[in-house]
N, C-alpha and C positions, 0 to 999 in steps of 0.2 A: 508332892502333893503340888497343885498349881496353884500360882500367885493368883487373888482376885482385886482386879481394883473396878472402882467405879467409872462408869462414860461423864468426866466433869473439864469443860465440855465437848461436848459430840465431837465436834471439828476439830477440837484440838487435838483430842487423845488418840483419835482414829490413825491419826500421821504418826503420832509417838509409839502407837503399840504395834505399829506396823515392823519397826525395828528394837528387836530388844539385841544386845550384842555380848559376845564372851571374847575374850583375848585367847590368843590362840599360839602355839608353836611348832615346832618340827622337830624330830628328834631322832638322831642316830645313838646314840648315847645319851638319852632322857636325863637332866638334871633336873629331876622335881622336889616342891619341898615335901617334909614329911609332913604324915598327917595327923600332927598334933595342934595345924592352924599357924602356928607361930613362924613368922618370914624368917625371920634370924636365926633357925633350930638348922641344925644340920643338912646336907639335903641327902638323898639316894639316887645312888648312880646305877643305871642296867645297860648291859653292850648292847647295844642295836645299830643296824645300818642306817644310813639317812631316810629320812622318811618325812612323812608330814605328819602334826598332829594338831588333833582339833581340841580345846580347850573348852569347849562349850557348842552348844548349839539348842537351841528353841525353836518348838513351834508355836504358832501366833494364832489363834483364831480371837471372832468380834461374834457376840451374843447380841444383837442389834435391837431384839427383843428387849433385854433386859438394862442392855448400858454396861454389859460388862463384859470381858474379856481377858482368857485366859493366855496364861505363859507358861509353856510345858517344857521342864527341861529333855531333849530329845536324846540327848550324847551327855555322858556324864564320863570323865575320865575312870577307867579300871586298872589302871596301872599303876601301882602300888599310891598313887593317893589322890583325891577327887579334890580339883582345884576351884571345882564349881562353887565351892563354899566358901572359895573368895569374891565370887562374885552375887553374891544374895547372903540375905538376912540368914541366917545371923550373924556366920563367920564373916560375911560380904558384906557389902555395901553396892547398892546402885547406881553413888557416885561414880564407878567407871564408866555408867552409860550415859550422853549427853544427844538430847536432842535437840535441835531449836529451826528455828528461819521455816516454817512450815506453810507451804503453800499449795490451797486444797482447790483454789479456785476452778480448778478442772474435773475435779475428782467424781461428783455426781453425773456429768454430763460424758466424759471422757474416760473415767478411771485413772484419770493421770494424778502423782501425787508427789508434790516434791517434797524434799525438807534434809536437813543436814544433822551429820550424823557423828558424834565423836566416840572415839576410842580412848580409856586409859589405860596405861598398861600396869594391871596391879600390883607388883614388886617393885618398889620406889626402891631403891638403894642397892641391888640385886642384882649387879652388873652382867652376871651371867646366865641371866636370861634374857639378853636383847636379843629379839626376834629380829629375822629379815622376812622380806617380802612376803608381808603381810595382806594377805586376800579376804575383802567382805563377800562372802558368796552370797548372792537370792540366789535360791532355788524352788523351782517352779517345772511346772511340763515343758514338753518340747513336741512341738507340732511337724516340724521340717526333720528330713532325713538325710545326712550325709549320701551323699553319691560315690565317693571315694572310699567313704568306711560307714555301708548301711547299718549297720550297729546303733552308727553312735546317729541322736536326734537333739537338736535343739530350738529354743524359744522361736527364731524365724520374723519374719513379717508376719505371723496371723494373730489375730486379735481372739484367739481362745485360750491362751495362755498368755501370763502374766509376764512383764519384759522389765528388764534394765534396760532403759534406754539410752543413758549414758554410760554404758560398762567400756573398763579400760581392757578388758580381757576375756577369755571365758578356759574355764578348767573339767577335765574331766575327772580329779581326784572327789573319792567318797560318793560317787553318785549310788543311787538305791540298789541298782539291781547288780553290779559289779563289783561292789563292798559290804557284801550282805551280813559281815558276822561284827556285832555287836561289839564297840568300845572302839578304841582311841584310832585305829585303821579301818572300822567300818563303819556302816549308816544301821542307826537304831531308828527305827519305828516310834513316835512318840504314843507313849498309850490312852493319855486322856488329852491327844493334839485335835483337829481339826477330825470329825469322823471319816473315812473314809478317803482321804486327801493325802496321795504318795506323791514326792515331786521325780514327775517320771523322766524329766531330760536326762539324759548322760552327759552332758556339757553343760555349764552353769556359767552365768556370767559373775563378775566381782569387780568390787572398785578396789584401787591401790591405796593402801596407808604407809606411811614412812615419816622419819620426820623431818620438818621442814617444807612439807608439800602442804601446798597450802588448799583448802576446803573443796576449789571449784578451779584448781592447775590443770592442767595437760599437764601426762607425764615426759611428750616429746622435749617441752620448755622445763621442765624440771630435771631433766639427767642432762641436759646442755650445761648447765653448773658442773663445775670440774669436782666441786666440795660436795655436791649430793651424789655424784657417781663415787668420789671418793666411800663416803657412810655407806652405800650401797642397800639403800633402800630399806636402812634398820630400822626400828623400833624399839627405844631405850627404855627399860625399865622405869616407870614414876612419868612419864611423858604423856601429853593427848596430843592425837592426832585426828582431824576431822574431814570428811567428804561428800561432796552435794551427793546425792540419791535423785533421779527423775524415774518414777517408777508407774509402769502403767497396767492394772489390772484389766479382766476382761468383765463383761458388763453381762449381769445375769439375764433370766429370764425378764424378769421383771423391769430391769431395764436398770437395776442398782449395779454398781460392783461388788467383784468377788474377789470380797479380801480374805484369799488364801496362799498361804506360802510357807518354806523354810527358809532358816537366813542361818550361816555359821560363819565362823572367821578361821581361815587356817593361817598359820605360818612357816617357815621352814627355819632350823634351826641346829646349829651343832656344840657341841661343848666348846669352851674357848681352851684354846694351849694352857692361858695359867686360868685354875678356878676361882681366882679374885682379879681379873682384871682391870690393868689401868684405863684402860681406852677400849670400851667397848665394842669397835670394829677393826681396829687390827690385831687385837687379842685370836680375833675368832676365825678359824679357816675358811677357805672361800667356797665348802663345803657347806657352810652354815647358809648358803644364796642356795634359792631353788634351783637343782637342774637346766629344767627347761628354759628357754630363750622367752622376752618378753616381749610384745609387739606393742610399742609406743603409741605408736598412731599410723591411722592408714587414710588414704586422701584418694576418691577417684576422680580428681581435676582430670578432663581429656578426654574422658567415657561420653562417647555419643551413641550407644546401642539405640535405633530405632526399629519400630514396629509399626507401619502405617497399615499394612492390612496383610493376607497370608502369601503375597507374590512381592510386597514390597516390603525389607525387611533386611536388618545387615548391622553394619558399626560395627566398631572397635570400644575393648573394654581398658583401661586403664587404671593403674593400682599401682600408689606409692606408699611404700611399708616404712618405718623406721622399727629398726628392731635390737634390743639391746640383751647382750649378756655378758654380767657379771664379772665369768670365768676367762672369760675370751680376753676381756678389757685387762683384769689382773696379772693374766699370765703373759696378756703380749700376742696370742695366736690371732688375736681379731673373733668376728663374732662369727663368721662363716664356717670356721671348720668346728664350730659347735650345734650344724644344723645340719641334721640330716638328710632330711628333702623341705620340699616347702609345694605343698597343695592351693591351689583357688578354684575354688566350685561354685555352683549355684544351684538352686532348687530350679526343675525343668532344663529343656534343652536351649543353655542360656552361650553355652561353651561347644566348642565342635572334640564330640567324645567323652562331653559329661563333665570334664575337669582339666585339669593342665596340672602336669606334675613336673618340679625342678630337682633337680640334683644337684649334690655340693659342686660339683663343676662350672654348671652352668651358674649357680648363685655368687659361686667366685667371678665370675664373669661380668654379674651385672651389678654387683656392690660397689655401692660409693660412698666417700664419709659422711657419717654422720655426729652426730654428740661424742665426747669423750669415750663411750663404752657402746659406742651404737653403731649399726651403718644403714644407710639406704639402699633402697632395690626397688628398680623402677619394674613393673611388667606391664605387657603389651598384649593382650589376646584380639585378633582380628577376627573379622568374618563371623561374627557373635549369629548366632540365630534363635532367636526369641519366638518365641510362640503367641505370645501377647503383649499387652503394651501394660499391664500390672507391672508394679515394683519388684523386683528382684534382689532375694536376701543372697547374699557372699558370705561364704565361709573360709576363712587361711587356717590351714593346720600348718604348726611349726615342727615338726620332728625334732627330736631328741638327737643328738651324734650317740651321743653316751655322757650317763646309762640311756638305756634303749626299752625299761619296762618300769611297768609300776611295784614293781617287788620292793616292800621294805625293809624284807627281810627282817621279817619276824614271823615265826610259827604260830599258824593258826589262826591270821589272818587274813583270809581268801584276796587275792586280786586280779581284774583281766589280763589274766598269763597272754591273751593274745593280742594283749592291746600294745601299740607303740607309743611310749610317753612321748605326751605332743604339747605343747599352748595353741590355743584360738585368738581368733580374732573375727569379728563379723562386722557385717555392715547393710548396706542395701542402695541399690544403684535405682534409680528412674529411668524408663525407659522413652523416648521422644516418639509423639504420636501424630505427628506433623511436621514433613521439610520441607522445604522451598529449594533444596538443588538435591537432583536424585543422585548418587553416587556411580561412581563411573562401573560402565560394563568390560568383564574380563575375560577371556577365555582362557585357556588351559597351556602346562607349561610342558615342553618337551626338550630334550637336550637334540643340539644339532653339534652332531661328529661325524665327519666324513667315513673315518674309517668304520671296518666293518667292525672292531670288536672295541674296549672302553676303552675311554682315553688314557695316556701313560701318565704318569706323575712328574708331574712337572713342562706339560703340553696344555696351552692354551685352547680353548673350545668354548661354546657359547651355548646357552639356553636361551630358545626364545618361548614369545608368550601368544599363543592364535589370532588374539584381538584385544585390544586394551583402549577406550575411548570414554567419553564423557557424555550423555545421549542429549546431554543438554546443547552441546557442540562445545564446549569449552574447551581450551589446550589441557592436556593431562601429563606427568611427571610419571616414568616408568625406571623406579628404582630396583636395586638384589644386592640382595644376601648371600651369601655363597658359604658363610662361615657360623652361621645359627647364633650370632649375638645381636642377632634385628637392629643393626645400625642403617642395613641399606647402603652402605657407603664402597661395597665390595667389585663395581663391575670397572673393569680397565680400563677400557674405553671411555667412559666419564662421560655420554652421550646417555643424558635422563627422557630422550625424545626416543629412541628408536625402540623398536619390540626385544631385540637383543642384550645378554650380557655375555660379556667373554670372563674369564677366568682361570685361573690356574692350580691346581692343588698340587705342594710340594712331598705329600709324603702319600703314596696307597692308602684306600680306605675305602668306605662308604658316608659320604654325605648328606645332607640334606638343603637344598636349594630353594629361597622364595622371592617372589617379585610383588614390587608394592605399587598401584596403580592409583592414583593420588589429584584428584580434582581441583585443589586448594581446601575444600573445605572436608573431605571424606578422602579416604582413602582402602581402597582391597586389596588386602594381602592374600596374593595365592602362591599355594604350597600347602607343604613340602614336596619336593620333587628330587626322590633320590639318586644321587650320581655313582656311579661305580667307578674308581682309580684305581687301575693296574699299575702293577710295578714293573714294567717294560725293562726287565735285563736283557740285554741282545742272549742270545748264545753265540757258542763259537760260531763267527760267522761262514755263511757258504753260499757259494754261488748256485741260483735256483736257475736259471737259464741266461745259458752265454750266446748273444744272438752275431754270426757271422755277419761283417760288412758286404757290403753292394759291390764296392769294387776294390781288389787287392792293392793293397800298401796303402791304404787312405790312413790320417791320422783325425781323429773326433777330439774335439777340444772342449766341447760344455754339453750338456743334456738338460731337460727341461720336462718332466710330469707334467701333464694337464689332466688333474682326474676332472674337466668340467666335458674331456671325451673320453678319455682313457686311454691314450697315446703318449708314446714319449718321443719326443723331439730333441735331433742331435746335431749340432752344427760342426763339421767336419773339411778337411781339407782331403783333393782329389790329385795333389798334385800341380794339375795347371791349374785349379781354381778352388773353390767352397762351393760345399751342399749342404741342404737340409733333408736329414731322413725324417719319414716316418716310419714310428716301429708301435703295429700293436700286440700291446701286452697284454691283453685280458683275454684270453686267461695265461696268464703268466706261460706256462708250460708249452704253449701253441705261439709264445711270440715272434713275428717273423717284421719284414720290412713290408712296408705298405704301401709307399709312395716316397719322392722324393723329388728338390727340385735345384736347379745347379747354378752359380754363380761366376762371376768372373774372378773376383777374389777369396781369399781366405776367409770363414766365417767363424770368429773367436768366441762369442758368448751368445747365447740365446734366453728368452722370456715369454709366455705363454699366457693368454686369456681367453677364458672362452672359445671358440673355432680358430682365434687370431694370434701369430708365432711372430715374433720380432727377432732379428736377428744381426749382431754386428759386429762387423770384420775389417779389415785392414785397409787403408789407403782407400783409395775413388770406393769403396763398396759401402758406404756409409751405412745406416739403419735401413733395413729394408721391412715390409710391410705385409705376411703373409697369410691371404685368407686360403687354410687347411680344411674349410667345412667340407670337402672331398677330400679323405685324407689317401685316395688312390694318386692325387691329382693337385697339390696345393701349388696355388699362383700367387706370384709376386704382385701385387697391384699397387706398388708404391716404396721411393729409396727415397730416405731425406738425405743430401751433401753435403747444404752450406753449414761451411765453417771447418769441413772432415779432411781437407786435404790433406794427406797423406798424413792422417791422424788413424790409429787402432783404436776400436770399441772393444773395448778387452773387460767389458762384463756388465749384465743389463738386468734391472731388477721392476717389477710391478705392484705397488701399494695403490691399490684403491683405483682408482681415475690416472694415474699418472706412472708414465713410465721415465726412470732412469740411466740416464746412460754414464760409464768410468769413461770419460776421452782421455785419448795419452797427453794430449795438451788442452784439454777444456775440463778437468778438475772433473762437475756432474751436469750433465745436460738435463733438460726435464724438457718431457713432451707431454702433451694430453692428450688423452687415445678417450675421452668422452664418446667418442666415434670412434672404435676400433678401427676403421678403414682406413682412417686418414688423420694421422697423429699431428697434433699442431706442437712446434718449436714454441716452449714459451721461456727459456731464459735460459742462462747457463752462469756458474759461477767466475768470478773474477781470479786473476793467476792468485787471492789471497796476502799472503804473506810474501810469496815470491812467483816465481814465473815457475809455471808446472812442467814438470822432465813427461811425466809417466802416469796417469792415474790408473791403477791396475786394476781397483777394487771399488762397489759402493754397496752403500746398506742406508735403507730407510727405514725408520719408525713408521708403527702403524697409524699412527695419527696425519703423519704426513708432514708433520712438522719440523724434525730435525733429521738431516742426511749426514754420513761420514764417507771419505773416500780416503784412501790411501796415497802419495803425495813424495815427489822429492826434489831436490830444488835445482836449477841449471846454476844459480850465483854463487851456490854453498859450494866452495873446492871440497870439502869432506864428503860430497854427497849424502846430507842427514835424511832421513827418510822419516815423515810423518803419516798418522793419521789428522785429517780435517773434520773440525764437527761446519756444520754449515745448518743455519738458518734457511729452513723454506717454509716459513709460514706466507711470504709470498712467493709463490712460485715464479712470479716472474721476474724476481729477480734474488735467487739464491744467495746469499752473506755470509763469508768462512767466518766465524765468530772465535774458532779457538784452536789449537793446535795442540799433540802430543808427540815427543820424538819415538820411533821404536825401530827395531832391528834393520828391517829390509822393507821395500815397496814393490818392489819386484815378484814377479809371480805368488803375489800374495791375494788374498778371498775372506772376505766377512760373511758374519751370522751374528743375527740379534734374535736376543732369547730374553724379555721382562728386565731387568736393570744393568745387564752385562749385552757386552758387543765382545764376540770371538773371531781372533786376526791369526789366520796364521801365514806365515814371512819366511819363506825360501827357509823349513827348517824348524824355525820356531812357532813356540803357539801361546800369542798374547791374549789376558781377559783383561777389559777394559769395563771399569765401572762406570756405567753413565745414569747412572739413577738423582742427579743433579746437573742435567743439562743445564746451561753450553758446560758446567767444567766437568771435564772427565780426568778419569786415574787407573794408572795400569796396575792390578792387583795382584798378576802375573803371570811370568812368561819365565821358558826357558827353552833352550833346544835338547834337551836329554830325554831318550823316550818318548818323543814324538814322530819318529818316521821320517826322518830327511826332511826333504825338499818336498814340501806340499804345495797343490796348487788348488787346490778347491777343499770347500769347509760346508757342513751343514750343523744343522742340531737340532735334536727333536729331546723333550724330555729331559730325563737328564744323562745324555750322552751326545758327546763332539763326535762328529764321523771327518776324516778327514783324507785324502788320495793323492797320490803321487805315482810319478812313472813315466817314462814315453818311451818308446822306440821297443815296447813288447815285454816291460819290467819295473813293477809297483807295489803298493804296496798301499793295503785301506788297514789306516788306523783307529780304532774306538777310544775314546777316553770316559774318564768317569766324570761329570761335572757337578753332583750330587752337591758337594758344595763348589760354585762358581771358582772360587778364592783359590783355589786347592786342587785344579786336575789331576785324577790320575790313571795313567794307562790303563785300560781295562782288556785289550785283547787286538788281535790285529788279523789280517789274511792278504797274502801274497794273493799280488793280479799278475799272472803273467801278460796280460792284455795292456799295461799298465793303467794310469789315470790321470786325467786332465780334470774331467768333469763330474760333480754327482748332483745328484737331488731326491730329499728322501722322501717319502710317502707312505703313511700308515706301516710300518714294520718292513716296507721295502726300498732298499738302494738302490739307485738306477745310475751306474755307472759311465762314463763316456771313458772306454778303454782306448788309450791311445792307439790302440796297434790295433787296428780293424775291427773292432769288437763294441758291444753294449752289452756290460755284462751287471744282469737284475742278482741280487742277493740280497737271500732274507735275512732278517735279524731276530726275530724270534717269532 
């Protein structure tokens, strides 16, 4: 029968009747008092799996015409004993309920009612009935439906249903539709409850009750204390705990609040390891806590979603969540391992795709230290698409990793078999209606990769954005995220002002790239752009095309392939002097010589940019500039001689607008080729730590800040050989800042990739770590299995290529440098024409075969 109480006075009891609580427990093997009502009597034990138990649930309604309200027990324990008798007369007492501090100042106008609710555990002295993770659940309707799981609904922002405005979280347990079987694991409709009222929401809000948790304390603050974490959110028998509730009820047609709802208390529980535990916490297994994680706090600081009109909207969503997991804390495995996935969603088209899902691997990357038993996760969703300026409800679903279902393990109690066990957290964000600064204008992303195939693992490529600017003319920064962790720090060139970002993937796969454009107030993210990275493992190399020389008996010394015009250029000797030969290699099958230009002296080194070619030779030949815009008739337009008397130019390299030369008695020479037809000598290295004998090779980083050259000392009687490190930040004053001894500097060449410098030196392969310039370290050196006296080297992706041989006998050696500090010989190819120079481009090797040939080798 319903209990009846007079309305005394209306404004006070109206708040009190809103909440009538029962205590609760969850049971795997429930230990309940016997039916004789004596707390000291023996307990009854039943074998069950972990679950949740409702110790009492009430349907409350108010008859405002008579001033009488009805309190109807909607749910009673139907398993061995009915513990509701301990919560009401005659077996129990209402002293287990406590209501105070009512605030009805906004009730009649806004439907808002505030009060403090106290629960007292009804079994003092019986520590074996200690509850854990006690949830006081407020049950009403649900107006908003989940996008991720459309069957779910919750109160959201709508004024049409009652809401718990300061909820600690939400739960799906024991809703009307999915738990229909009456009893301790199902919903029971109140026979004498509010006529026709059913709490239709699938997920309902709750307040969390625990020992030592203050009535208005935030859960995040509470669980920063190690002692509270050690207590695992327990509720000991005989203890009283209070929480503050802020409720808002819908206003009826007559402008008065509709005071209709249901309310229950759930708890988690497992039998103690000791039937009479001395310590109520340590004697309970970790399964006494709920399996789901608990969201302690959520914060939308940094969210700047805006809607001005149908053409001006956007902005970014930011959510910081602190999530607690008792199991992970106790086992030391951490919070993330107990999260099967996390979903962030909103009603309407706020997020691209409707919602954002984060798997466990993504969460692991986002996890930051929180409290002793919690972790913090920061989520950013960019380029939001609000359809209007109304506040947007946000729902977070935290999926359980194990267990994954709501199965209580008890026959006869239906549960939602398709539902994934989860905890929930909800909030609301405000949409900005006016903005003083328009966000940046951005274009589309595209992969810039000059080869016809996808980039290889280990090869640097770039992604570009078609446009990025601020409509008010303010400067913008452009940053890149290639690894998907949203830190936007992956651009290898470090330039936040250009439209391209550079990156290297070391492992084949499919990746997603994002670009962020920021005007100082707003940022717009573009992406993802899918990037496929292939595993470019060379096949057994074979010569795809062998192009015979123009002159019988000539020797080619160096080669450069020019992707700007599709020609290969060779520097070679004809016996009486030197020449530059132009070879049309498009298509390769029809490759043939197109034109040439002769010199009085040998040409040993070559580099090209656009339609301009630069060659360097011996003695008085200097460094010559050649206009190759007409490949059939290349023309020498100028030669630099100064300071090069009797000096050989052994190597040339172009980086950006600078040409660098390795000169016999000059170390590194620097030329400005901003005007390609007229190189301007800028500076050169001094003798450094001694007098340069022979600089055979040069290499320069892509930012033009650091250079390297090989060197020997005239003053050193042991003829020691070195790699010199040069500070090129001031190109007019290149400065040697470090050196490291190597095996040989004669017949050497160098190639850079990432943090490593690869050096071939008269039969040796040496790898140097240059990640912390100006310091460099040798991480590998060997002359075993690397092809003998190598003359030239190239690196592309995970492989190094070296050639050797003169006078018609040589070899191409391929080395696997997947681990740059442990190179492994991979394969080789005999070169009947020998080889002194090579260049790699898009899986093709162009080899200056020393005896009358250009060899083109197909790698894969």
